[in-house]
C-alpha positions in Angstrom: -22.8 -20.8 -14.3 -21.0 -18.0 -16.1 -20.1 -18.4 -19.8 -16.5 -18.4 -20.8 -15.2 -15.3 -22.6 -14.1 -17.4 -25.6 -12.6 -14.5 -27.7 -10.3 -13.6 -24.8 -9.5 -17.2 -24.1 -8.6 -18.0 -27.7 -6.5 -14.8 -28.2 -4.6 -15.6 -25.0 -3.9 -19.2 -26.1 -2.8 -18.0 -29.6 -0.5 -15.4 -28.1 1.1 -17.9 -25.6 1.5 -20.4 -28.4 3.4 -17.9 -30.6 5.6 -16.8 -27.6 6.4 -20.4 -26.8 7.3 -21.1 -30.4 9.7 -18.1 -30.4 11.1 -19.2 -27.1 11.7 -22.7 -28.3 13.5 -21.5 -31.4 15.6 -19.0 -29.5 16.5 -20.1 -25.9 17.9 -17.8 -23.4 21.5 -17.6 -24.5 21.7 -13.8 -24.5 25.0 -12.0 -23.9 23.8 -9.1 -21.7 26.8 -6.9 -22.8 26.2 -7.2 -26.5 22.4 -7.9 -26.8 20.2 -5.2 -28.3 16.4 -5.6 -28.9 14.9 -4.7 -32.3 13.0 -1.8 -30.7 16.1 -0.3 -29.2 16.3 3.5 -29.5 13.2 3.6 -31.7 9.8 5.2 -31.2 8.7 1.8 -30.0 10.9 2.2 -27.0 8.3 4.6 -25.7 5.4 2.2 -26.2 5.4 0.6 -22.7 4.9 3.8 -20.7 2.4 5.1 -23.2 0.3 1.9 -22.9 0.5 1.9 -19.1 -0.6 5.5 -18.9 -3.4 5.1 -21.4 -4.7 2.0 -19.6 -4.6 3.8 -16.3 -6.6 6.7 -17.5 -9.1 4.4 -19.3 -9.6 1.7 -16.8 -9.0 3.8 -13.6 -7.0 0.9 -12.3 -3.3 1.7 -11.9 -1.7 -1.6 -10.6 -2.7 -3.8 -13.6 -2.0 -0.9 -16.1 1.5 -0.5 -14.8 2.1 -4.3 -14.9 0.9 -4.5 -18.5 3.3 -1.7 -19.4 6.1 -3.5 -17.7 5.3 -6.8 -19.4 5.1 -5.2 -22.8 8.5 -3.5 -22.2 10.0 -6.8 -21.2 8.5 -8.6 -24.3 9.9 -5.9 -26.6 13.3 -6.2 -25.0 13.1 -10.0 -25.4 12.0 -9.9 -29.1 9.1 -12.2 -28.2 11.2 -14.7 -26.3 8.9 -15.7 -23.3 11.8 -17.1 -21.2 13.9 -14.0 -21.7 10.9 -11.8 -21.1 10.2 -13.3 -17.6 13.9 -13.1 -16.7 14.1 -9.5 -17.9 10.9 -8.5 -16.0 12.2 -10.0 -12.7 16.0 -10.2 -12.7 17.5 -8.0 -15.4 20.4 -6.2 -13.6 19.5 -2.8 -15.2 15.7 -2.8 -15.0 14.2 -5.9 -13.4 11.7 -5.6 -10.6 13.9 -7.5 -8.1 16.9 -5.4 -9.0 14.9 -2.2 -8.5 13.8 -3.4 -5.1 17.4 -4.3 -4.2 18.7 -0.8 -5.1 19.8 0.9 -1.9 18.4 4.3 -3.0 15.0 2.9 -3.8 14.9 0.9 -0.6 15.8 4.1 1.3 12.8 5.9 -0.1 10.6 2.9 0.8 11.9 2.9 4.4 11.3 6.7 4.6 7.7 6.1 3.4 7.1 3.5 6.1 8.6 5.6 8.9 6.4 8.6 7.9 3.4 6.3 7.7 4.1 5.1 11.3 4.6 8.7 12.5 1.2 9.7 11.0 -0.4 6.7 12.8 1.3 7.8 16.0 0.1 11.4 15.7 -3.4 10.2 15.0 -3.3 7.8 18.0 -2.3 10.4 20.5 -4.9 12.9 19.1 -2.3 15.3 17.8 -3.9 15.5 14.3 -7.4 16.0 15.8 -6.1 18.7 18.2 -4.4 20.5 15.3 -7.6 20.3 13.3 -9.6 21.8 16.2 -7.0 24.6 16.5 -7.1 25.3 12.8 -10.8 25.4 12.7 -10.7 28.2 15.2 -8.1 30.2 13.3 -8.9 29.2 9.7 -12.5 30.1 9.0 -13.0 29.5 5.3 -12.2 26.9 2.5 -10.0 29.5 0.9 -8.0 29.9 4.1 -7.5 26.2 4.4 -6.2 26.0 0.9 -3.9 29.0 1.3 -2.5 27.5 4.6 -1.8 24.3 2.7 0.0 26.2 0.0 2.0 28.2 2.6 3.1 25.0 4.3 4.1 23.4 1.0 6.2 26.5 0.2 8.0 26.3 3.5 8.9 22.6 3.1 11.2 23.0 0.1 14.0 20.5 1.1 12.6 17.5 -0.8 9.5 16.7 -2.8 8.8 13.3 -1.1 9.2 14.8 2.3 7.0 17.7 1.2 4.1 15.5 -0.1 3.8 13.3 2.9 4.4 16.0 5.6 2.0 18.6 4.1 -0.6 15.9 3.6 -0.5 14.5 7.1 -0.6 18.0 8.7 -3.2 19.7 6.5 -5.6 16.8 5.8 -7.7 17.2 9.0 -7.9 21.0 8.2 -9.0 20.6 4.6 -11.4 17.8 5.5 -13.1 20.1 8.1 -13.6 22.8 5.5 -14.9 20.4 2.9 -11.9 20.6 0.4 -11.9 17.5 -1.8 -9.1 15.0 -1.5 -8.3 15.5 -5.2 -7.9 19.2 -4.6 -5.7 18.6 -1.6 -3.5 16.2 -3.7 -3.2 18.9 -6.4 -2.2 21.6 -3.8 0.4 19.2 -2.4 1.8 18.2 -5.8 1.9 21.8 -7.0 4.0 22.9 -4.0 6.3 19.9 -4.2 8.4 19.7 -7.4 7.7 23.3 -8.5 9.0 24.6 -5.2 12.0 22.2 -5.0 13.0 23.1 -8.6 13.4 26.8 -7.8 14.9 26.3 -4.2 18.7 26.5 -4.2 18.8 24.4 -1.0 17.0 21.2 -2.0 17.6 17.7 -3.3 16.4 18.8 -6.7 19.0 21.5 -6.9 21.6 18.8 -6.1 20.3 16.6 -8.9 20.4 19.4 -11.5 23.9 20.5 -10.4 25.2 16.9 -10.7 23.7 16.6 -14.2 26.0 19.1 -15.8 28.7 17.2 -17.8 32.2 17.3 -16.4 34.7 19.2 -18.5 32.0 21.6 -19.8 33.5 24.6 -17.8 30.0 25.3 -16.4 29.4 25.9 -12.7 26.4 23.7 -12.1 25.1 25.6 -9.0 25.5 29.0 -10.6 23.7 27.8 -13.7 20.9 26.5 -11.5 20.5 29.9 -9.8 20.4 31.5 -13.2 17.6 29.3 -14.4 15.2 30.2 -11.6 13.6 33.3 -13.3 13.2 31.3 -16.5 11.5 28.4 -14.9 8.1 29.4 -16.3 6.2 26.2 -15.4 7.1 26.2 -11.8 6.5 30.0 -11.3 3.3 29.9 -13.4 1.9 26.9 -11.5 2.4 28.7 -8.2 0.7 31.8 -9.6 -2.2 29.7 -11.1 -2.7 27.8 -7.8 -3.0 31.0 -5.8 -5.3 32.7 -8.3 -7.6 29.6 -8.5 -7.7 29.5 -4.7 -8.3 33.3 -4.1 -10.8 33.7 -7.0 -12.6 30.6 -5.7 -13.0 28.6 -8.9 -12.0 25.3 -10.5 -12.4 23.7 -13.9 -12.3 20.3 -15.6 -12.9 17.2 -13.4 -11.7 19.1 -10.4 -14.9 21.2 -10.4 -17.0 18.0 -10.0 -14.9 16.9 -7.1 -15.0 20.3 -5.4 -18.8 20.6 -5.9 -19.3 17.1 -4.3 -16.9 18.0 -1.5 -19.0 21.1 -0.6 -22.0 18.7 -0.4 -20.1 16.4 2.0 -18.4 13.9 -0.4 -14.7 14.4 -0.2 -13.9 11.5 -2.6 -16.5 11.6 -5.4 -15.7 8.0 -6.6 -16.5 4.8 -4.8 -12.9 3.8 -4.6 -11.6 5.6 -1.5 -8.8 3.5 -0.1 -8.5 5.7 3.0 -12.1 6.8 3.3 -13.1 4.2 5.9 -10.2 4.7 8.3 -11.4 4.5 11.8 -10.0 7.3 13.9 -12.3 6.8 16.8 -9.4 5.7 18.9 -7.9 9.2 18.9 -7.5 10.5 22.4 -9.7 13.5 23.2 -7.0 15.1 25.3 -4.5 15.3 22.5 -2.5 18.6 22.1 -1.3 20.6 19.2 2.3 20.1 20.4 1.9 16.4 19.8 1.8 17.1 16.0 3.8 20.3 15.7 6.9 19.0 17.7 7.3 15.8 15.7 6.9 17.6 12.4 9.4 20.4 13.4 11.9 17.8 14.5 11.4 15.8 11.3 12.2 18.9 9.2 15.3 19.8 11.2 16.6 16.2 11.3 16.0 15.6 7.6 18.0 18.8 6.7 20.8 17.7 9.0 20.7 14.2 7.6 21.0 15.5 4.0 24.0 17.8 4.7 25.6 15.0 6.7 25.6 12.7 3.7 27.0 15.6 1.6 30.0 16.0 3.9 29.1 19.1 5.9 30.5 17.8 9.1 33.8 16.9 7.4 34.6 20.3 5.9 32.2 21.0 3.1 30.2 24.2 3.0 26.5 24.0 3.6 25.6 24.7 -0.1 28.2 22.2 -1.4 27.0 19.6 1.1 23.5 20.0 -0.2 24.7 19.7 -3.8 26.5 16.5 -2.9 23.8 15.1 -0.6 22.3 11.6 -0.9 18.6 12.5 -0.5 17.5 8.9 0.1 20.1 8.2 2.8 19.6 11.6 4.4 15.8 11.3 4.6 16.1 7.8 6.2 18.6 9.1 8.8 16.5 12.1 9.6 13.2 10.2 9.8 14.8 7.4 11.9 16.2 9.9 14.5 12.7 11.6 14.6 11.1 8.2 15.1 13.1 7.6 18.3 12.5 11.2 19.4 8.8 10.8 19.0 8.9 7.6 21.1 10.7 9.4 23.9 8.5 12.5 23.6 5.2 10.7 23.8 6.4 8.4 26.6 7.7 11.3 28.6 4.4 13.2 28.1 2.5 10.0 29.1 0.0 10.3 26.2 0.3 6.7 25.1 1.4 3.3 26.3 4.2 1.2 24.9 1.6 -1.3 23.6 -0.2 1.5 21.7 3.1 2.7 20.3 3.9 -0.8 19.0 0.4 -1.2 17.5 1.0 1.9 15.3 4.1 0.4 13.6 2.2 -2.2 11.5 -0.7 0.2 11.1 1.6 2.8 9.6 3.2 0.2 7.3 -0.2 -0.9 6.0 -1.1 2.7 5.2 1.9 2.8 2.8 1.4 -0.5 1.0 -0.5 1.2 -1.9 2.2 3.8 -2.7 4.9 1.2 -2.2 3.3 -1.1 -4.8 2.9 1.8 -7.3 6.4 3.1 -6.8 7.9 -0.4 -7.2 6.1 -0.9 -10.6 6.8 2.7 -11.7 10.5 2.1 -11.1 10.4 -1.1 -13.0 8.5 0.5 -15.9 11.2 3.2 -16.0 13.8 0.4 -16.0 12.1 -1.2 -19.1 12.2 2.1 -21.0 15.9 2.3 -20.1 16.6 -1.2 -21.4 14.8 -0.2 -24.7 17.1 2.8 -25.1 14.3 5.4 -24.9 16.8 8.1 -23.7 19.0 7.7 -26.7 16.0 8.1 -29.0 15.1 11.3 -27.2 18.7 12.4 -27.3 18.9 12.1 -31.0 15.5 13.8 -31.4 16.8 16.9 -29.5 20.2 17.0 -31.1 18.8 16.8 -34.6 16.6 19.9 -33.9 19.5 22.0 -32.7 20.6 23.2 -36.1 17.1 24.1 -37.4 16.2 27.4 -35.7 17.9 28.0 -32.4 15.5 30.7 -31.4 12.8 28.0 -31.1 15.1 25.5 -29.3 14.0 26.3 -25.7 10.3 25.7 -26.7 11.3 22.4 -28.5 13.3 21.3 -25.5 10.4 22.1 -23.2 8.0 19.9 -25.2 10.6 17.1 -25.4 11.2 17.2 -21.7 7.4 17.2 -21.0 7.0 14.1 -23.2 10.0 12.3 -21.7 9.1 12.9 -18.1 5.5 12.0 -18.9 6.6 8.7 -20.5 9.2 7.7 -17.9 7.7 9.2 -14.8 10.9 10.7 -13.7 12.0 14.3 -13.6 15.6 13.5 -12.4 16.0 11.0 -15.3 14.9 13.7 -17.7 17.5 16.1 -16.3 20.2 13.5 -16.6 19.3 12.9 -20.3 18.7 16.4 -21.6 21.0 18.7 -19.7 24.2 17.2 -21.2 22.7 17.5 -24.6 21.7 21.1 -24.1 25.2 22.0 -22.7 26.8 20.5 -25.8 24.5 22.3 -28.2 25.3 25.7 -26.6 29.1 25.6 -26.1 30.1 29.1 -27.0 30.0 32.0 -24.5 28.1 34.3 -26.7 25.0 32.1 -26.4 25.1 31.7 -22.6 21.7 33.4 -22.1 20.2 30.9 -24.6 21.9 28.1 -22.7 20.4 29.2 -19.5 16.9 29.5 -21.0 17.2 26.1 -22.6 18.3 24.5 -19.4 15.4 26.2 -17.6 13.1 24.8 -20.3 14.4 21.3 -19.7 13.8 21.7 -15.9 10.4 23.3 -16.4 9.3 20.6 -18.9 10.5 17.8 -16.7 8.3 19.1 -13.8 5.3 19.6 -16.2 5.6 16.0 -17.5 6.0 14.8 -14.0 2.7 16.5 -13.0 0.9 14.9 -16.0 2.2 11.4 -15.5 0.3 8.7 -13.5 3.6 6.8 -13.0 5.5 9.7 -11.6 6.8 9.0 -8.1 6.0 12.6 -6.9 2.5 12.3 -8.2 2.1 8.9 -6.4 3.5 10.6 -3.2 1.0 13.4 -3.5 -1.9 10.9 -3.8 -0.5 9.1 -0.7 -0.1 12.4 1.3 -3.6 13.5 0.5 -5.0 9.9 0.9 -6.7 10.4 -2.4 -7.5 7.9 -5.1 -4.4 8.0 -7.4 -6.3 8.1 -10.8 -8.6 10.8 -9.4 -5.6 12.9 -8.6 -4.1 12.4 -12.1 -7.3 13.1 -14.0 -8.1 16.2 -12.0 -4.6 17.7 -12.1 -4.1 17.0 -15.8 -6.1 20.1 -17.1 -4.3 22.3 -14.6 -0.9 21.0 -15.6 -1.6 21.3 -19.3 -2.9 24.9 -18.9 0.3 25.9 -17.1 2.4 24.0 -19.7 0.7 25.8 -22.6 1.4 29.2 -21.1 5.0 28.2 -20.4 5.4 27.0 -24.0 4.5 30.5 -25.2 6.9 32.0 -22.6 9.8 30.0 -24.0 8.9 31.0 -27.6 9.1 34.7 -26.4 12.3 34.1 -24.3 14.0 32.3 -27.1 13.2 35.0 -29.7 14.5 37.8 -27.4 17.7 35.9 -26.5 18.4 35.0 -30.1 17.9 38.5 -31.4 19.6 40.5 -28.5 21.9 38.0 -26.9 21.4 39.6 -23.5 19.4 39.4 -20.2 16.6 41.3 -21.9 15.1 37.8 -22.2 14.0 38.2 -18.6 11.1 40.3 -20.0 9.6 36.9 -20.9 8.9 36.3 -17.2 6.4 39.1 -16.6 4.9 38.4 -20.0 4.4 34.7 -19.1 2.9 35.5 -15.7 0.7 38.2 -17.2 -0.5 35.7 -19.8 -1.3 33.2 -16.9 -3.3 35.9 -15.1 -5.3 36.6 -18.2 -5.9 32.9 -18.9 -7.2 32.4 -15.4 -9.6 35.4 -15.8 -10.9 34.0 -19.0 -11.4 30.5 -17.5 -13.1 32.0 -14.4 -15.5 34.0 -16.6 -16.5 30.8 -18.4 -16.9 28.4 -15.4 -18.0 30.9 -12.7 -17.3 30.9 -9.0 -17.9 27.9 -6.7 -20.5 27.9 -4.0 -18.8 28.1 -0.6 
């Protein structure tokens, strides 16, 4: 018989006793409109995500880590009141788990996930994925070629990061598996061509999010401003260059090197935890054709674009660009994927490549494949809600605003670091935009500092994507893990050194751009782009000289 863990048992009893005592003395009589926790808008408001992220990296277990972070956030909000804590965690109208699951935008993303999971199951069932893998093996001869093809497809799918992650993963996974590219490396390639591409693509859901974050009455054209930030988005451009250089020069560093070395030896996962490693694909049909994969994916892309501009009012008189700027990404992706789902049904039935019973069997199979990312997304949204209830955004707002009057030439670099930390802590790039862009627009209100305004906005966008890449609770990072069918913590730990390297080079770039813009007040600050990319190239050469090439 196992012995009881007495220290853990005693500490748990003492903690519960204290919480019950506080709850007894302060029952749940909180006025939601006037209530403010003691940790509100203080550095302690960032404690829940920091604890959740730290636990995830230490324990390699993401579900319990996220839940602990949520529970601590609810406890801080409740000032130790156990009754209020439980109600906050589940039912708070601004951050509770039930509320997050009842949100139509969030539910739309979950429905989109499920439909894509079903479509992947269907493409596997009819043999489309296997046929594409065989075709690719005849045309893509090397590991480098497989990785470059993944990058190219990721660049082409620039409409939305969720759509990018899952589509690129489902299409390229058989190809990279055949050429012994680790699942962690595939997840990195997917993640590095999702948000970084969307944040520099004028026609994307991210462009719409940035445009809508510009405060009304600021006399700033949000879309024109977004276009101006593209050459200053050093992290996105630097990440794309770094990814290509690493692939072409055939080297990796940090934990990724271990995963790639193991993949070359035949182990695509490295760790024992491989949630998709034992999937049985023996039921794939040997007579599957490439068209069975290419056609559904092509229709999905077209339908999702049409769905997004439809929600933005394109068919009621809006221009294509304005429709994209005003699109509801969640609703548009659901519409597009649902139409594609019915098309795939008719397409496969017409081609007589599967029976109705086989089609029906793929529906629960596709849903089961998406249970893990759905669970992580649900808890990530709830954790973000807890940081919102604790006023973390106001703490960061004050931090940025207080630094504005110090040395404006360093402000882009300061904003970059703050955006990285905020996106890392909250797991949301879009939330970071919404918090920081209005602050930056108010700091630079005069026309003679417009170039500095553009650089600072770009630093905000760049830092948000960098923090998003580093964070285990980021929805895009979760989607990349799901698309590659990789262990989530493996993806985070292997991507982190790459993201930090790109972030470090970008930080230097913003120091240079801020100094040039401050001294010359002109577009000469664009010189910072070739300087930053050149620094990235030199950095990659130095790292490669230290770690050496991989065996192919």
